[in-house]
PDB file of N, CA, C and O in Angstrom:
ATOM      1  N   MET A   1     -11.498  22.213  18.419  1.00  0.00           N
ATOM      2  CA  MET A   1     -12.056  21.266  17.480  1.00  0.00           C
ATOM      3  C   MET A   1     -13.538  21.042  17.797  1.00  0.00           C
ATOM      4  O   MET A   1     -13.966  21.090  18.950  1.00  0.00           O
ATOM      5  N   GLN A   2     -14.280  20.804  16.756  1.00  0.00           N
ATOM      6  CA  GLN A   2     -15.699  20.504  16.888  1.00  0.00           C
ATOM      7  C   GLN A   2     -15.963  19.162  16.207  1.00  0.00           C
ATOM      8  O   GLN A   2     -15.595  18.970  15.048  1.00  0.00           O
ATOM      9  N   PRO A   3     -16.603  18.229  16.931  1.00  0.00           N
ATOM     10  CA  PRO A   3     -16.877  16.928  16.315  1.00  0.00           C
ATOM     11  C   PRO A   3     -18.052  17.009  15.339  1.00  0.00           C
ATOM     12  O   PRO A   3     -19.058  17.665  15.611  1.00  0.00           O
ATOM     13  N   TYR A   4     -17.908  16.342  14.217  1.00  0.00           N
ATOM     14  CA  TYR A   4     -18.969  16.234  13.222  1.00  0.00           C
ATOM     15  C   TYR A   4     -19.301  14.762  13.022  1.00  0.00           C
ATOM     16  O   TYR A   4     -18.409  13.914  12.996  1.00  0.00           O
ATOM     17  N   CYS A   5     -20.573  14.467  12.881  1.00  0.00           N
ATOM     18  CA  CYS A   5     -21.034  13.131  12.514  1.00  0.00           C
ATOM     19  C   CYS A   5     -21.615  13.251  11.111  1.00  0.00           C
ATOM     20  O   CYS A   5     -22.540  14.028  10.876  1.00  0.00           O
ATOM     21  N   ILE A   6     -21.066  12.477  10.185  1.00  0.00           N
ATOM     22  CA  ILE A   6     -21.468  12.549   8.785  1.00  0.00           C
ATOM     23  C   ILE A   6     -22.106  11.218   8.411  1.00  0.00           C
ATOM     24  O   ILE A   6     -21.486  10.163   8.551  1.00  0.00           O
ATOM     25  N   ASP A   7     -23.324  11.270   7.945  1.00  0.00           N
ATOM     26  CA  ASP A   7     -24.023  10.064   7.506  1.00  0.00           C
ATOM     27  C   ASP A   7     -24.190  10.117   5.993  1.00  0.00           C
ATOM     28  O   ASP A   7     -24.870  10.995   5.462  1.00  0.00           O
ATOM     29  N   TYR A   8     -23.569   9.179   5.315  1.00  0.00           N
ATOM     30  CA  TYR A   8     -23.648   9.066   3.866  1.00  0.00           C
ATOM     31  C   TYR A   8     -24.756   8.061   3.528  1.00  0.00           C
ATOM     32  O   TYR A   8     -24.960   7.082   4.246  1.00  0.00           O
ATOM     33  N   SER A   9     -25.455   8.315   2.441  1.00  0.00           N
ATOM     34  CA  SER A   9     -26.479   7.393   1.972  1.00  0.00           C
ATOM     35  C   SER A   9     -26.305   7.225   0.463  1.00  0.00           C
ATOM     36  O   SER A   9     -26.245   8.205  -0.279  1.00  0.00           O
ATOM     37  N   PHE A  10     -26.226   5.983   0.028  1.00  0.00           N
ATOM     38  CA  PHE A  10     -25.995   5.674  -1.376  1.00  0.00           C
ATOM     39  C   PHE A  10     -27.147   4.854  -1.928  1.00  0.00           C
ATOM     40  O   PHE A  10     -27.827   4.131  -1.200  1.00  0.00           O
ATOM     41  N   ASP A  11     -27.349   4.984  -3.223  1.00  0.00           N
ATOM     42  CA  ASP A  11     -28.232   4.069  -3.921  1.00  0.00           C
ATOM     43  C   ASP A  11     -27.443   2.769  -4.029  1.00  0.00           C
ATOM     44  O   ASP A  11     -26.399   2.732  -4.681  1.00  0.00           O
ATOM     45  N   GLY A  12     -27.922   1.717  -3.405  1.00  0.00           N
ATOM     46  CA  GLY A  12     -27.194   0.457  -3.356  1.00  0.00           C
ATOM     47  C   GLY A  12     -26.834  -0.116  -4.706  1.00  0.00           C
ATOM     48  O   GLY A  12     -25.823  -0.806  -4.839  1.00  0.00           O
ATOM     49  N   SER A  13     -27.653   0.160  -5.715  1.00  0.00           N
ATOM     50  CA  SER A  13     -27.372  -0.374  -7.045  1.00  0.00           C
ATOM     51  C   SER A  13     -26.166   0.296  -7.697  1.00  0.00           C
ATOM     52  O   SER A  13     -25.638  -0.211  -8.687  1.00  0.00           O
ATOM     53  N   GLU A  14     -25.726   1.434  -7.151  1.00  0.00           N
ATOM     54  CA  GLU A  14     -24.573   2.156  -7.699  1.00  0.00           C
ATOM     55  C   GLU A  14     -23.242   1.666  -7.123  1.00  0.00           C
ATOM     56  O   GLU A  14     -22.181   2.054  -7.613  1.00  0.00           O
ATOM     57  N   LEU A  15     -23.284   0.825  -6.098  1.00  0.00           N
ATOM     58  CA  LEU A  15     -22.068   0.338  -5.460  1.00  0.00           C
ATOM     59  C   LEU A  15     -21.619  -0.977  -6.081  1.00  0.00           C
ATOM     60  O   LEU A  15     -22.421  -1.744  -6.614  1.00  0.00           O
ATOM     61  N   ARG A  16     -20.309  -1.215  -5.997  1.00  0.00           N
ATOM     62  CA  ARG A  16     -19.740  -2.464  -6.524  1.00  0.00           C
ATOM     63  C   ARG A  16     -19.579  -3.473  -5.391  1.00  0.00           C
ATOM     64  O   ARG A  16     -18.935  -3.194  -4.380  1.00  0.00           O
ATOM     65  N   PHE A  17     -20.160  -4.620  -5.574  1.00  0.00           N
ATOM     66  CA  PHE A  17     -19.999  -5.721  -4.633  1.00  0.00           C
ATOM     67  C   PHE A  17     -19.451  -6.914  -5.402  1.00  0.00           C
ATOM     68  O   PHE A  17     -19.847  -7.158  -6.542  1.00  0.00           O
ATOM     69  N   ILE A  18     -18.543  -7.654  -4.784  1.00  0.00           N
ATOM     70  CA  ILE A  18     -18.062  -8.862  -5.437  1.00  0.00           C
ATOM     71  C   ILE A  18     -18.563 -10.072  -4.660  1.00  0.00           C
ATOM     72  O   ILE A  18     -18.598 -10.056  -3.430  1.00  0.00           O
ATOM     73  N   PRO A  19     -18.947 -11.110  -5.374  1.00  0.00           N
ATOM     74  CA  PRO A  19     -19.384 -12.338  -4.700  1.00  0.00           C
ATOM     75  C   PRO A  19     -18.175 -13.072  -4.119  1.00  0.00           C
ATOM     76  O   PRO A  19     -17.123 -13.160  -4.752  1.00  0.00           O
ATOM     77  N   LEU A  20     -18.342 -13.584  -2.931  1.00  0.00           N
ATOM     78  CA  LEU A  20     -17.299 -14.359  -2.261  1.00  0.00           C
ATOM     79  C   LEU A  20     -17.618 -15.845  -2.374  1.00  0.00           C
ATOM     80  O   LEU A  20     -18.738 -16.227  -2.716  1.00  0.00           O
ATOM     81  N   ALA A  21     -16.631 -16.670  -2.086  1.00  0.00           N
ATOM     82  CA  ALA A  21     -16.807 -18.126  -2.189  1.00  0.00           C
ATOM     83  C   ALA A  21     -17.906 -18.646  -1.265  1.00  0.00           C
ATOM     84  O   ALA A  21     -18.540 -19.655  -1.572  1.00  0.00           O
ATOM     85  N   ASN A  22     -18.141 -17.972  -0.138  1.00  0.00           N
ATOM     86  CA  ASN A  22     -19.142 -18.424   0.833  1.00  0.00           C
ATOM     87  C   ASN A  22     -20.539 -17.850   0.557  1.00  0.00           C
ATOM     88  O   ASN A  22     -21.410 -17.895   1.426  1.00  0.00           O
ATOM     89  N   GLU A  23     -20.752 -17.316  -0.646  1.00  0.00           N
ATOM     90  CA  GLU A  23     -22.031 -16.753  -1.094  1.00  0.00           C
ATOM     91  C   GLU A  23     -22.335 -15.374  -0.522  1.00  0.00           C
ATOM     92  O   GLU A  23     -23.401 -14.825  -0.799  1.00  0.00           O
ATOM     93  N   ASN A  24     -21.427 -14.798   0.270  1.00  0.00           N
ATOM     94  CA  ASN A  24     -21.578 -13.425   0.733  1.00  0.00           C
ATOM     95  C   ASN A  24     -21.042 -12.478  -0.334  1.00  0.00           C
ATOM     96  O   ASN A  24     -20.474 -12.916  -1.335  1.00  0.00           O
ATOM     97  N   TYR A  25     -21.227 -11.162  -0.111  1.00  0.00           N
ATOM     98  CA  TYR A  25     -20.776 -10.127  -1.037  1.00  0.00           C
ATOM     99  C   TYR A  25     -19.965  -9.089  -0.274  1.00  0.00           C
ATOM    100  O   TYR A  25     -20.300  -8.727   0.854  1.00  0.00           O
ATOM    101  N   ARG A  26     -18.878  -8.607  -0.915  1.00  0.00           N
ATOM    102  CA  ARG A  26     -17.988  -7.647  -0.246  1.00  0.00           C
ATOM    103  C   ARG A  26     -17.899  -6.355  -1.041  1.00  0.00           C
ATOM    104  O   ARG A  26     -17.923  -6.359  -2.271  1.00  0.00           O
ATOM    105  N   ASN A  27     -17.794  -5.237  -0.302  1.00  0.00           N
ATOM    106  CA  ASN A  27     -17.620  -3.906  -0.870  1.00  0.00           C
ATOM    107  C   ASN A  27     -16.608  -3.157  -0.016  1.00  0.00           C
ATOM    108  O   ASN A  27     -16.571  -3.324   1.203  1.00  0.00           O
ATOM    109  N   ILE A  28     -15.783  -2.327  -0.661  1.00  0.00           N
ATOM    110  CA  ILE A  28     -14.841  -1.474   0.063  1.00  0.00           C
ATOM    111  C   ILE A  28     -15.072  -0.034  -0.385  1.00  0.00           C
ATOM    112  O   ILE A  28     -15.080   0.263  -1.580  1.00  0.00           O
ATOM    113  N   VAL A  29     -15.261   0.860   0.594  1.00  0.00           N
ATOM    114  CA  VAL A  29     -15.508   2.275   0.324  1.00  0.00           C
ATOM    115  C   VAL A  29     -14.560   3.113   1.173  1.00  0.00           C
ATOM    116  O   VAL A  29     -14.358   2.825   2.353  1.00  0.00           O
ATOM    117  N   THR A  30     -13.976   4.156   0.571  1.00  0.00           N
ATOM    118  CA  THR A  30     -13.183   5.135   1.320  1.00  0.00           C
ATOM    119  C   THR A  30     -14.005   6.408   1.455  1.00  0.00           C
ATOM    120  O   THR A  30     -14.524   6.929   0.468  1.00  0.00           O
ATOM    121  N   LEU A  31     -14.121   6.907   2.687  1.00  0.00           N
ATOM    122  CA  LEU A  31     -14.819   8.163   2.979  1.00  0.00           C
ATOM    123  C   LEU A  31     -13.774   9.216   3.322  1.00  0.00           C
ATOM    124  O   LEU A  31     -12.875   8.957   4.123  1.00  0.00           O
ATOM    125  N   MET A  32     -13.882  10.399   2.726  1.00  0.00           N
ATOM    126  CA  MET A  32     -12.895  11.457   2.946  1.00  0.00           C
ATOM    127  C   MET A  32     -13.592  12.746   3.371  1.00  0.00           C
ATOM    128  O   MET A  32     -14.632  13.111   2.823  1.00  0.00           O
ATOM    129  N   ALA A  33     -13.006  13.428   4.353  1.00  0.00           N
ATOM    130  CA  ALA A  33     -13.524  14.721   4.802  1.00  0.00           C
ATOM    131  C   ALA A  33     -12.341  15.665   4.993  1.00  0.00           C
ATOM    132  O   ALA A  33     -11.387  15.342   5.699  1.00  0.00           O
ATOM    133  N   THR A  34     -12.412  16.839   4.355  1.00  0.00           N
ATOM    134  CA  THR A  34     -11.341  17.828   4.427  1.00  0.00           C
ATOM    135  C   THR A  34     -11.954  19.169   4.784  1.00  0.00           C
ATOM    136  O   THR A  34     -12.966  19.571   4.210  1.00  0.00           O
ATOM    137  N   SER A  35     -11.332  19.869   5.746  1.00  0.00           N
ATOM    138  CA  SER A  35     -11.832  21.187   6.134  1.00  0.00           C
ATOM    139  C   SER A  35     -10.881  22.272   5.619  1.00  0.00           C
ATOM    140  O   SER A  35      -9.674  22.064   5.489  1.00  0.00           O
ATOM    141  N   PHE A  36     -11.476  23.444   5.328  1.00  0.00           N
ATOM    142  CA  PHE A  36     -10.726  24.575   4.789  1.00  0.00           C
ATOM    143  C   PHE A  36     -11.089  25.843   5.554  1.00  0.00           C
ATOM    144  O   PHE A  36     -12.203  25.980   6.059  1.00  0.00           O
ATOM    145  N   ASP A  37     -10.123  26.778   5.634  1.00  0.00           N
ATOM    146  CA  ASP A  37     -10.414  28.062   6.269  1.00  0.00           C
ATOM    147  C   ASP A  37     -11.057  28.993   5.238  1.00  0.00           C
ATOM    148  O   ASP A  37     -11.298  28.588   4.101  1.00  0.00           O
ATOM    149  N   SER A  38     -11.332  30.229   5.632  1.00  0.00           N
ATOM    150  CA  SER A  38     -12.032  31.172   4.746  1.00  0.00           C
ATOM    151  C   SER A  38     -11.190  31.591   3.546  1.00  0.00           C
ATOM    152  O   SER A  38     -11.727  32.132   2.580  1.00  0.00           O
ATOM    153  N   GLU A  39      -9.889  31.353   3.590  1.00  0.00           N
ATOM    154  CA  GLU A  39      -9.001  31.659   2.472  1.00  0.00           C
ATOM    155  C   GLU A  39      -8.799  30.454   1.545  1.00  0.00           C
ATOM    156  O   GLU A  39      -8.076  30.544   0.553  1.00  0.00           O
ATOM    157  N   GLY A  40      -9.434  29.338   1.870  1.00  0.00           N
ATOM    158  CA  GLY A  40      -9.316  28.148   1.047  1.00  0.00           C
ATOM    159  C   GLY A  40      -8.136  27.252   1.395  1.00  0.00           C
ATOM    160  O   GLY A  40      -7.842  26.302   0.670  1.00  0.00           O
ATOM    161  N   ARG A  41      -7.459  27.550   2.502  1.00  0.00           N
ATOM    162  CA  ARG A  41      -6.333  26.719   2.932  1.00  0.00           C
ATOM    163  C   ARG A  41      -6.851  25.504   3.693  1.00  0.00           C
ATOM    164  O   ARG A  41      -7.742  25.604   4.536  1.00  0.00           O
ATOM    165  N   MET A  42      -6.267  24.359   3.371  1.00  0.00           N
ATOM    166  CA  MET A  42      -6.678  23.124   4.041  1.00  0.00           C
ATOM    167  C   MET A  42      -6.255  23.146   5.506  1.00  0.00           C
ATOM    168  O   MET A  42      -5.115  23.480   5.830  1.00  0.00           O
ATOM    169  N   LEU A  43      -7.193  22.785   6.391  1.00  0.00           N
ATOM    170  CA  LEU A  43      -6.920  22.728   7.824  1.00  0.00           C
ATOM    171  C   LEU A  43      -6.728  21.286   8.298  1.00  0.00           C
ATOM    172  O   LEU A  43      -5.762  20.977   8.996  1.00  0.00           O
ATOM    173  N   THR A  44      -7.643  20.425   7.920  1.00  0.00           N
ATOM    174  CA  THR A  44      -7.568  19.019   8.316  1.00  0.00           C
ATOM    175  C   THR A  44      -8.059  18.143   7.184  1.00  0.00           C
ATOM    176  O   THR A  44      -8.797  18.587   6.304  1.00  0.00           O
ATOM    177  N   GLY A  45      -7.639  16.904   7.222  1.00  0.00           N
ATOM    178  CA  GLY A  45      -8.120  15.933   6.254  1.00  0.00           C
ATOM    179  C   GLY A  45      -8.060  14.537   6.855  1.00  0.00           C
ATOM    180  O   GLY A  45      -7.061  14.155   7.465  1.00  0.00           O
ATOM    181  N   ILE A  46      -9.122  13.791   6.679  1.00  0.00           N
ATOM    182  CA  ILE A  46      -9.143  12.410   7.162  1.00  0.00           C
ATOM    183  C   ILE A  46      -9.741  11.518   6.086  1.00  0.00           C
ATOM    184  O   ILE A  46     -10.512  11.963   5.236  1.00  0.00           O
ATOM    185  N   SER A  47      -9.370  10.271   6.145  1.00  0.00           N
ATOM    186  CA  SER A  47     -10.014   9.283   5.285  1.00  0.00           C
ATOM    187  C   SER A  47     -10.164   7.994   6.079  1.00  0.00           C
ATOM    188  O   SER A  47      -9.287   7.620   6.858  1.00  0.00           O
ATOM    189  N   ASP A  48     -11.262   7.340   5.872  1.00  0.00           N
ATOM    190  CA  ASP A  48     -11.570   6.076   6.532  1.00  0.00           C
ATOM    191  C   ASP A  48     -11.946   5.060   5.470  1.00  0.00           C
ATOM    192  O   ASP A  48     -12.753   5.339   4.584  1.00  0.00           O
ATOM    193  N   VAL A  49     -11.352   3.878   5.569  1.00  0.00           N
ATOM    194  CA  VAL A  49     -11.679   2.800   4.646  1.00  0.00           C
ATOM    195  C   VAL A  49     -12.581   1.815   5.376  1.00  0.00           C
ATOM    196  O   VAL A  49     -12.264   1.364   6.476  1.00  0.00           O
ATOM    197  N   GLY A  50     -13.689   1.492   4.762  1.00  0.00           N
ATOM    198  CA  GLY A  50     -14.625   0.545   5.358  1.00  0.00           C
ATOM    199  C   GLY A  50     -14.907  -0.607   4.422  1.00  0.00           C
ATOM    200  O   GLY A  50     -15.082  -0.416   3.219  1.00  0.00           O
ATOM    201  N   THR A  51     -14.951  -1.793   4.975  1.00  0.00           N
ATOM    202  CA  THR A  51     -15.276  -2.991   4.209  1.00  0.00           C
ATOM    203  C   THR A  51     -16.591  -3.549   4.726  1.00  0.00           C
ATOM    204  O   THR A  51     -16.782  -3.707   5.931  1.00  0.00           O
ATOM    205  N   SER A  52     -17.486  -3.842   3.809  1.00  0.00           N
ATOM    206  CA  SER A  52     -18.757  -4.459   4.173  1.00  0.00           C
ATOM    207  C   SER A  52     -18.809  -5.854   3.571  1.00  0.00           C
ATOM    208  O   SER A  52     -18.530  -6.046   2.388  1.00  0.00           O
ATOM    209  N   VAL A  53     -19.168  -6.818   4.395  1.00  0.00           N
ATOM    210  CA  VAL A  53     -19.409  -8.173   3.920  1.00  0.00           C
ATOM    211  C   VAL A  53     -20.869  -8.479   4.238  1.00  0.00           C
ATOM    212  O   VAL A  53     -21.274  -8.525   5.400  1.00  0.00           O
ATOM    213  N   LEU A  54     -21.646  -8.685   3.181  1.00  0.00           N
ATOM    214  CA  LEU A  54     -23.091  -8.853   3.338  1.00  0.00           C
ATOM    215  C   LEU A  54     -23.516 -10.280   3.014  1.00  0.00           C
ATOM    216  O   LEU A  54     -23.038 -10.892   2.059  1.00  0.00           O
ATOM    217  N   GLN A  55     -24.416 -10.785   3.825  1.00  0.00           N
ATOM    218  CA  GLN A  55     -25.023 -12.078   3.527  1.00  0.00           C
ATOM    219  C   GLN A  55     -25.985 -11.884   2.365  1.00  0.00           C
ATOM    220  O   GLN A  55     -26.456 -10.770   2.137  1.00  0.00           O
ATOM    221  N   PRO A  56     -26.290 -12.960   1.616  1.00  0.00           N
ATOM    222  CA  PRO A  56     -27.121 -12.833   0.406  1.00  0.00           C
ATOM    223  C   PRO A  56     -28.440 -12.092   0.605  1.00  0.00           C
ATOM    224  O   PRO A  56     -28.813 -11.282  -0.243  1.00  0.00           O
ATOM    225  N   ASP A  57     -29.155 -12.346   1.700  1.00  0.00           N
ATOM    226  CA  ASP A  57     -30.441 -11.670   1.909  1.00  0.00           C
ATOM    227  C   ASP A  57     -30.260 -10.174   2.148  1.00  0.00           C
ATOM    228  O   ASP A  57     -31.066  -9.372   1.676  1.00  0.00           O
ATOM    229  N   VAL A  58     -29.215  -9.790   2.874  1.00  0.00           N
ATOM    230  CA  VAL A  58     -28.934  -8.368   3.115  1.00  0.00           C
ATOM    231  C   VAL A  58     -28.470  -7.704   1.818  1.00  0.00           C
ATOM    232  O   VAL A  58     -28.877  -6.585   1.507  1.00  0.00           O
ATOM    233  N   TYR A  59     -27.623  -8.397   1.070  1.00  0.00           N
ATOM    234  CA  TYR A  59     -27.141  -7.875  -0.220  1.00  0.00           C
ATOM    235  C   TYR A  59     -28.312  -7.542  -1.144  1.00  0.00           C
ATOM    236  O   TYR A  59     -28.315  -6.484  -1.773  1.00  0.00           O
ATOM    237  N   LYS A  60     -29.291  -8.413  -1.234  1.00  0.00           N
ATOM    238  CA  LYS A  60     -30.453  -8.175  -2.105  1.00  0.00           C
ATOM    239  C   LYS A  60     -31.211  -6.916  -1.678  1.00  0.00           C
ATOM    240  O   LYS A  60     -31.685  -6.159  -2.526  1.00  0.00           O
ATOM    241  N   LYS A  61     -31.326  -6.693  -0.373  1.00  0.00           N
ATOM    242  CA  LYS A  61     -31.998  -5.493   0.120  1.00  0.00           C
ATOM    243  C   LYS A  61     -31.196  -4.241  -0.210  1.00  0.00           C
ATOM    244  O   LYS A  61     -31.757  -3.220  -0.610  1.00  0.00           O
ATOM    245  N   VAL A  62     -29.866  -4.327  -0.038  1.00  0.00           N
ATOM    246  CA  VAL A  62     -28.998  -3.173  -0.280  1.00  0.00           C
ATOM    247  C   VAL A  62     -29.026  -2.755  -1.746  1.00  0.00           C
ATOM    248  O   VAL A  62     -29.165  -1.567  -2.037  1.00  0.00           O
ATOM    249  N   ILE A  63     -28.898  -3.697  -2.674  1.00  0.00           N
ATOM    250  CA  ILE A  63     -28.843  -3.306  -4.087  1.00  0.00           C
ATOM    251  C   ILE A  63     -30.185  -2.829  -4.628  1.00  0.00           C
ATOM    252  O   ILE A  63     -30.248  -2.241  -5.708  1.00  0.00           O
ATOM    253  N   SER A  64     -31.250  -3.080  -3.887  1.00  0.00           N
ATOM    254  CA  SER A  64     -32.555  -2.580  -4.328  1.00  0.00           C
ATOM    255  C   SER A  64     -33.018  -1.380  -3.499  1.00  0.00           C
ATOM    256  O   SER A  64     -34.150  -0.919  -3.650  1.00  0.00           O
ATOM    257  N   GLY A  65     -32.147  -0.877  -2.628  1.00  0.00           N
ATOM    258  CA  GLY A  65     -32.517   0.264  -1.789  1.00  0.00           C
ATOM    259  C   GLY A  65     -31.325   1.142  -1.488  1.00  0.00           C
ATOM    260  O   GLY A  65     -30.498   1.416  -2.358  1.00  0.00           O
ATOM    261  N   GLU A  66     -31.250   1.578  -0.245  1.00  0.00           N
ATOM    262  CA  GLU A  66     -30.178   2.471   0.174  1.00  0.00           C
ATOM    263  C   GLU A  66     -29.155   1.742   1.025  1.00  0.00           C
ATOM    264  O   GLU A  66     -29.451   0.739   1.676  1.00  0.00           O
ATOM    265  N   PHE A  67     -27.941   2.279   0.999  1.00  0.00           N
ATOM    266  CA  PHE A  67     -26.829   1.745   1.779  1.00  0.00           C
ATOM    267  C   PHE A  67     -26.253   2.919   2.560  1.00  0.00           C
ATOM    268  O   PHE A  67     -25.861   3.917   1.954  1.00  0.00           O
ATOM    269  N   GLY A  68     -26.191   2.832   3.869  1.00  0.00           N
ATOM    270  CA  GLY A  68     -25.717   3.930   4.694  1.00  0.00           C
ATOM    271  C   GLY A  68     -24.396   3.646   5.366  1.00  0.00           C
ATOM    272  O   GLY A  68     -24.116   2.516   5.768  1.00  0.00           O
ATOM    273  N   VAL A  69     -23.574   4.698   5.486  1.00  0.00           N
ATOM    274  CA  VAL A  69     -22.274   4.610   6.140  1.00  0.00           C
ATOM    275  C   VAL A  69     -22.109   5.850   7.019  1.00  0.00           C
ATOM    276  O   VAL A  69     -22.571   6.936   6.671  1.00  0.00           O
ATOM    277  N   HIS A  70     -21.448   5.674   8.152  1.00  0.00           N
ATOM    278  CA  HIS A  70     -21.265   6.756   9.120  1.00  0.00           C
ATOM    279  C   HIS A  70     -19.779   7.080   9.258  1.00  0.00           C
ATOM    280  O   HIS A  70     -18.940   6.180   9.270  1.00  0.00           O
ATOM    281  N   GLN A  71     -19.458   8.375   9.363  1.00  0.00           N
ATOM    282  CA  GLN A  71     -18.080   8.827   9.581  1.00  0.00           C
ATOM    283  C   GLN A  71     -18.098   9.934  10.621  1.00  0.00           C
ATOM    284  O   GLN A  71     -19.025  10.743  10.666  1.00  0.00           O
ATOM    285  N   GLU A  72     -17.061   9.962  11.459  1.00  0.00           N
ATOM    286  CA  GLU A  72     -16.907  11.033  12.439  1.00  0.00           C
ATOM    287  C   GLU A  72     -15.615  11.771  12.152  1.00  0.00           C
ATOM    288  O   GLU A  72     -14.599  11.160  11.819  1.00  0.00           O
ATOM    289  N   ALA A  73     -15.660  13.108  12.283  1.00  0.00           N
ATOM    290  CA  ALA A  73     -14.485  13.933  11.996  1.00  0.00           C
ATOM    291  C   ALA A  73     -14.410  15.075  12.991  1.00  0.00           C
ATOM    292  O   ALA A  73     -15.429  15.674  13.336  1.00  0.00           O
ATOM    293  N   ASP A  74     -13.209  15.378  13.453  1.00  0.00           N
ATOM    294  CA  ASP A  74     -12.967  16.554  14.287  1.00  0.00           C
ATOM    295  C   ASP A  74     -12.522  17.683  13.366  1.00  0.00           C
ATOM    296  O   ASP A  74     -11.527  17.562  12.651  1.00  0.00           O
ATOM    297  N   VAL A  75     -13.278  18.788  13.393  1.00  0.00           N
ATOM    298  CA  VAL A  75     -13.042  19.907  12.492  1.00  0.00           C
ATOM    299  C   VAL A  75     -12.755  21.154  13.328  1.00  0.00           C
ATOM    300  O   VAL A  75     -13.473  21.431  14.289  1.00  0.00           O
ATOM    301  N   PRO A  76     -11.705  21.912  12.969  1.00  0.00           N
ATOM    302  CA  PRO A  76     -11.422  23.142  13.707  1.00  0.00           C
ATOM    303  C   PRO A  76     -12.613  24.100  13.654  1.00  0.00           C
ATOM    304  O   PRO A  76     -13.292  24.190  12.631  1.00  0.00           O
ATOM    305  N   VAL A  77     -12.864  24.803  14.736  1.00  0.00           N
ATOM    306  CA  VAL A  77     -14.010  25.728  14.784  1.00  0.00           C
ATOM    307  C   VAL A  77     -13.854  26.860  13.777  1.00  0.00           C
ATOM    308  O   VAL A  77     -14.852  27.446  13.357  1.00  0.00           O
ATOM    309  N   GLU A  78     -12.628  27.182  13.380  1.00  0.00           N
ATOM    310  CA  GLU A  78     -12.421  28.267  12.410  1.00  0.00           C
ATOM    311  C   GLU A  78     -12.618  27.812  10.956  1.00  0.00           C
ATOM    312  O   GLU A  78     -12.457  28.614  10.036  1.00  0.00           O
ATOM    313  N   ALA A  79     -12.959  26.556  10.742  1.00  0.00           N
ATOM    314  CA  ALA A  79     -13.185  26.053   9.383  1.00  0.00           C
ATOM    315  C   ALA A  79     -14.379  26.766   8.752  1.00  0.00           C
ATOM    316  O   ALA A  79     -15.406  26.977   9.398  1.00  0.00           O
ATOM    317  N   ALA A  80     -14.226  27.131   7.484  1.00  0.00           N
ATOM    318  CA  ALA A  80     -15.297  27.808   6.758  1.00  0.00           C
ATOM    319  C   ALA A  80     -16.046  26.853   5.836  1.00  0.00           C
ATOM    320  O   ALA A  80     -17.193  27.105   5.466  1.00  0.00           O
ATOM    321  N   SER A  81     -15.390  25.761   5.469  1.00  0.00           N
ATOM    322  CA  SER A  81     -16.052  24.803   4.586  1.00  0.00           C
ATOM    323  C   SER A  81     -15.528  23.396   4.844  1.00  0.00           C
ATOM    324  O   SER A  81     -14.453  23.195   5.409  1.00  0.00           O
ATOM    325  N   LEU A  82     -16.321  22.447   4.413  1.00  0.00           N
ATOM    326  CA  LEU A  82     -15.997  21.034   4.562  1.00  0.00           C
ATOM    327  C   LEU A  82     -16.275  20.365   3.217  1.00  0.00           C
ATOM    328  O   LEU A  82     -17.366  20.501   2.664  1.00  0.00           O
ATOM    329  N   CYS A  83     -15.292  19.648   2.701  1.00  0.00           N
ATOM    330  CA  CYS A  83     -15.430  18.947   1.428  1.00  0.00           C
ATOM    331  C   CYS A  83     -15.459  17.446   1.717  1.00  0.00           C
ATOM    332  O   CYS A  83     -14.592  16.927   2.420  1.00  0.00           O
ATOM    333  N   LEU A  84     -16.449  16.759   1.176  1.00  0.00           N
ATOM    334  CA  LEU A  84     -16.597  15.328   1.395  1.00  0.00           C
ATOM    335  C   LEU A  84     -16.345  14.580   0.095  1.00  0.00           C
ATOM    336  O   LEU A  84     -16.665  15.066  -0.990  1.00  0.00           O
ATOM    337  N   GLY A  85     -15.765  13.389   0.220  1.00  0.00           N
ATOM    338  CA  GLY A  85     -15.520  12.560  -0.945  1.00  0.00           C
ATOM    339  C   GLY A  85     -15.768  11.094  -0.627  1.00  0.00           C
ATOM    340  O   GLY A  85     -15.628  10.657   0.515  1.00  0.00           O
ATOM    341  N   VAL A  86     -16.136  10.351  -1.648  1.00  0.00           N
ATOM    342  CA  VAL A  86     -16.389   8.926  -1.500  1.00  0.00           C
ATOM    343  C   VAL A  86     -15.730   8.214  -2.671  1.00  0.00           C
ATOM    344  O   VAL A  86     -15.860   8.631  -3.822  1.00  0.00           O
ATOM    345  N   GLN A  87     -15.021   7.136  -2.363  1.00  0.00           N
ATOM    346  CA  GLN A  87     -14.435   6.302  -3.409  1.00  0.00           C
ATOM    347  C   GLN A  87     -14.916   4.876  -3.209  1.00  0.00           C
ATOM    348  O   GLN A  87     -14.673   4.265  -2.169  1.00  0.00           O
ATOM    349  N   ASP A  88     -15.593   4.361  -4.205  1.00  0.00           N
ATOM    350  CA  ASP A  88     -16.044   2.971  -4.214  1.00  0.00           C
ATOM    351  C   ASP A  88     -14.963   2.192  -4.943  1.00  0.00           C
ATOM    352  O   ASP A  88     -14.771   2.374  -6.146  1.00  0.00           O
ATOM    353  N   HIS A  89     -14.255   1.324  -4.226  1.00  0.00           N
ATOM    354  CA  HIS A  89     -13.110   0.619  -4.795  1.00  0.00           C
ATOM    355  C   HIS A  89     -13.545  -0.455  -5.774  1.00  0.00           C
ATOM    356  O   HIS A  89     -14.521  -1.172  -5.554  1.00  0.00           O
ATOM    357  N   LYS A  90     -12.803  -0.543  -6.842  1.00  0.00           N
ATOM    358  CA  LYS A  90     -12.994  -1.669  -7.761  1.00  0.00           C
ATOM    359  C   LYS A  90     -12.186  -2.807  -7.190  1.00  0.00           C
ATOM    360  O   LYS A  90     -10.957  -2.754  -7.148  1.00  0.00           O
ATOM    361  N   ILE A  91     -12.880  -3.836  -6.753  1.00  0.00           N
ATOM    362  CA  ILE A  91     -12.216  -4.954  -6.100  1.00  0.00           C
ATOM    363  C   ILE A  91     -12.319  -6.193  -6.957  1.00  0.00           C
ATOM    364  O   ILE A  91     -13.291  -6.398  -7.684  1.00  0.00           O
ATOM    365  N   ARG A  92     -11.303  -7.002  -6.853  1.00  0.00           N
ATOM    366  CA  ARG A  92     -11.279  -8.233  -7.658  1.00  0.00           C
ATOM    367  C   ARG A  92     -11.304  -9.437  -6.760  1.00  0.00           C
ATOM    368  O   ARG A  92     -11.289 -10.569  -7.243  1.00  0.00           O
TER     369      ARG A  92
END
């Protein structure tokens, strides 16, 4: 296995945040990484769910700029490709 560090960067205005009763804002994102061999067969797959709770001043910066998230994945050395996915949850 070979460790990979994946840094995602989003336009903050594209993410969904919901206001909380305490004036903070919450977002939930799922990050997915799947590796495949040279024949297209899946070798590994992981998903991580992350929740961000932002204070109002941080929220204002995020929606007017970039929002970064980090993921780590162990990928077999024989992997030929890596497919990444992101799901921004619609939260109520």
